N, C-alpha and C positions, 0 to 999 in steps of 0.2 A: 170398142165404142167410145164415142166423145161425150162431153158435157158431163153434168153433175150426174153421180151414181152412188149408190150406197157402198160405203167404204169398210163395213163390217168384216168383210172376209179378209181384207188386207190388215185392218187394224188389229186381228186377232194374232198376228205375228210376234214373235219374241223380240224381233228387232224394231219394233216400232214403240216409241214412248209417247204415251198419251196423257193430256191434261184435260179435265173436264171442269166446267164451270158448275155451280149449283143450279138446280132446276129453276128456270126463270119464273118469278111470280108476276112479272108483266112483260109485254114485248120489249123487245131490245132493238134498237136501229144502228146499224153499222154502215157508216158512210163516208168513204175516203180511202187513202192509201194505208195499207197494212204491211208492216215490216216486223221481222223477228231479228233480235240481236242475240245470237247465241255465243256462248263462251265454251270453246271445245278443245278437246284433245283427241290425238289419233296417234296410232302406232304406224300409220301410212304416210308416205309423202305427200300424198295427194288423196282426196276421197270428197264426196258430194255430202252436203248437208240440204235436207229437203223439209219443208214445212207446209202443212195442209191445215186448213181451218173449214170446220164442218158443223152443219146444223144437225143436231142430234134430237130426232123426234120422240114423242112420248112411247111409242112402239119400238123404240131402239134403232131405226133407221138413222145411219150417219151420212147425210148428204154433203157431197163436197161443195163449198163455196168458193174457195179460191186456193191456189198453191203457188209454191214458188221453189227454186233451188239455186245453190251457189256451189260451183266448184271450188274447192278450198284454194287452189293454185291463183285464183283470181280474186281472193279476199281483198287484195290492196289496190288492185287495178286491173282492168280489162286488156290493158296494153301490155303489161309485163306479167311474168308468172313468179310465184314465190311458193317453194316446197315448204311442206311442214317438216318440223323436227319432233320426233317421237317424245311424248311427256310433256312438251309444252303447250300452254294455253293460249290459244288464239281467239279474237273476237272476230266473228263472222256475221254479217249483215245479209239476210235473206230477204229479197223483196217479193211480197206477195201481190203487188199491184193494187188496183182499186177495186172496191165494190160498193154495192147500195144494197142492203137487203134488212128486211126486218125479220127476227126470229121471234116466233109467237110465245105466248105465256105456256108454260108447261115444257118448253123445249130447253136443251143445254148447248152451250158452244164448246166445241172440242178442237184441240189443238194436237196435231199429230207430227212428230219429228222423228226423221229417219235419215238414212244415207243414201236411199235409192228410191226412184220412182219411175221404174221402167214399165212398159215401153214409152211412157210419156216423154221421158228425157233418156238420153243415151247413157247406158251403164258405165261407170268408171271403174277401169282395171285396178284402182288404188295403187298403183305402181309408180305414178309420175309420167309415164310414157302415154302417148295418144292411144285410144281404144282402137283404132284401126292398125296400129303398129304392134299391139300387145296380144301375145298368144298364151301367156300365162298371168292371168288376173289373179289376184289375192283378196282375201276378206279383211277388211280394215276392222279394227276394234276402236271404236269412237266413244267419246265421254262427252255429255253434256253437263257443264258446270251450273251448279245450283248454289255454290257459296254466297254469303252475304257481299263480298267484294267482287264477284264473278257471277252474278245472278243473271242467267239467260231470261229474256223478256220478249213479249209481244207489244208492239205499239198498235192499239186497236182504237180507231175513231169512233166513239159513242156519241150519238146524238142526244141531246138532252131533250126531254118533252117540253114542249113549249105551250103554255095555256093560251088557247084562242080567246080573243075578245070581241064582241059585237060593237061596231061603231053606231053610235046613236044618231039619229037625224037630227041635224041642226046643230050639232056639236062640232 
């Protein structure tokens, strides 16, 4: 099935890293381009990093707003590839494209980080070889860094509330 759907069954997996905002005490408008800057490590020469942004309803539903993926070998350029070295930290920018949505009071914003989003995106065999050539895929052990000098973050375009004014006749 395509389009937004409840992500709870996927988010309950142990290989998904979740971040939740506090419950909103007023509506929140997000309009514009969303990007995630992840500082990552892996024991695999190549792996994927996926990020989802979800609207969490008061009843617990976690509805997909937007998502993105980056295959680590393309972190520097889409024209050339660069494999990862085990234990080394890399900056990986995941583009989540653009959106415009208002989250209602009582909702939460959720960010889900993983290494796969199949079948939406092709599975990465995590070996450095193309998936169509690989018959022995492996599990990648990935780390998302949160240290002060390597703090992963989301760029989220929050729209400020603008107070409407009424024009007076003759002014």
